[in-house]
C-alpha positions, 0 to 999 in steps of 0.5 A: 496443497503447498501454498508456498510453491514457487508459482504465481498466485495472481496473473493478470494480463491487459485488465480494463474495467469502466464505470460509464465514462471513467476507465478505472482499469487501463490495461492493468498487468500483474504477476503476484508470487505465491507466499509473499506480500505483494503491494499495489501502491497508488493514490486514490482513484488509481484503480486499486480497489477496482483491480481487487474487486476484479481478482476477487471475482466481485467485478467482471472485467470489460477486457483482459484475463486474470487467473488466481492459482491458475483459475480464471476469475471470470469462467472459474469464479467458484474455484477462485473464491474457495481460495481467497478472502477479502478485507475491504476498506470498510468494516464488514462484520455486524456492529451490533454483535460482539466481537466473539459473536461475529466470529462464531457466526461467520465460522457456523456459516463457513461450516464449522460446528458450534464447538469448533467455531468457538475454539477458532474464534477464541483463538483468533481473538487471542492472536489478535489482542482482542480477548478482553474486548470479546463480549464488547459490541464491535460498534464500541471498538476502536478503529484499530480494533475494528480493523483487527476483527475484520481481518480475523473474520477474513481468515477464519478459514485460512485462505490461500490468497487475502486481499487487503484493501487499504487495511490501515486507512485512518488509523493511528500509528500504534494500530497501523503497527499492529495491523502490520504485525498481523500481516506478517504473521498471516504471510509466515503461515503460507497465505499470499497477501495482495495489499493495496495502500496509499501509504508509502511507508506501508508498502515499504515496510511490508511488501517484497515486490511492489507495483506502482499504479496510476490511472488504471495501469502499472507504471512500475514494478519491482522491489522497494530497492529496485524502485528506489535505485531506478530514479537515482542514487540519492535524494536531497532534503533541504529546509530553508531558513525563509519560507519566501525563498522556496520558489527561488530554491525550487527553480534553481534546484530544476535548472541544476539538477534537471529533476522534478522537485518535491515541495513538502508540506513543511513550507520551508522544506523541498526534495529533490533526486540526485545521482540519476543515470547519465549525469557527469557527477555522482550524488554527493558531487551533485548535492555539493554543487546545489548547496554551493549554487543556493548559497551563491544565490543568497538562499540560506539552507538550515538543514540538509541531508543526503539519503536514499530516495523514498517510494514517494519520490519514486512516484513523483519521478514516475508520474510528476505528482506525489502518490498523496496530495499535499493535503492528504500528507498534512492529514497523515502528518497530523494523525502521526503526531 
């Protein structure tokens, strides 16, 4: 079986799923190429986890249909389960067992003999940098170590499709980078990865294609470069001298550029797109005009840069709100320090 075929690992059309009055999926469409990392990007409550649970046969959709490697997730659920593995947002291993004991136990449950299960466990612990912690109870692992043992457990039998549902939530930057390297290594061996995340840099770093999800439906899809270019050729980043002038600067930018303006967690910083389609001026000319208008309004700019749009700015342009609320962005910035 060649997992690197040019076909689709996942085909979903019009998926719907409700929980009471809450419509978690509202006509979700996905087409995930085999042998790639495919990112599903969106805020909490966008429907990402529900989509994963439907595709992994843990939930039945209310409507629409989905196939995994050609198998219907409802009518051929057993065939789907033989091809996939899932690492959710929370640790699925037994915290009272050691890392080694967890992997051996799961290996035996998957049909490996005692010797083969031990050999596979030792190999994964070494590959994931956990050999020294092999005989330590998982409840004594750090957050990053728990995520690594979780992913190791998910690939005891190498799956054709690995669902990673927000695998780095709450991790420090070093642990996140370690998980990213593991994801790249898994894909290099032929596994398709569906990665859900609310971290914009994570999708940018790992995913070949990204579906932006909001309110249970895909609102944009493409490569990171395509998504960024769809909202303009550049982004102006400004830091003002006086935070009290930010409301006036925001109003001026909205009037001049006719685009949403993003207020950053830093109280003197704001960001806006420039160089969108249909404008008479290119990005650099629009940026120069903005600086001139700010100066004439008596607003002092201490720092200015013109760069490529970020995925956060893409999300803001598509939905008129950022992918991560300001208070959560503050927490992420604090964790990164």
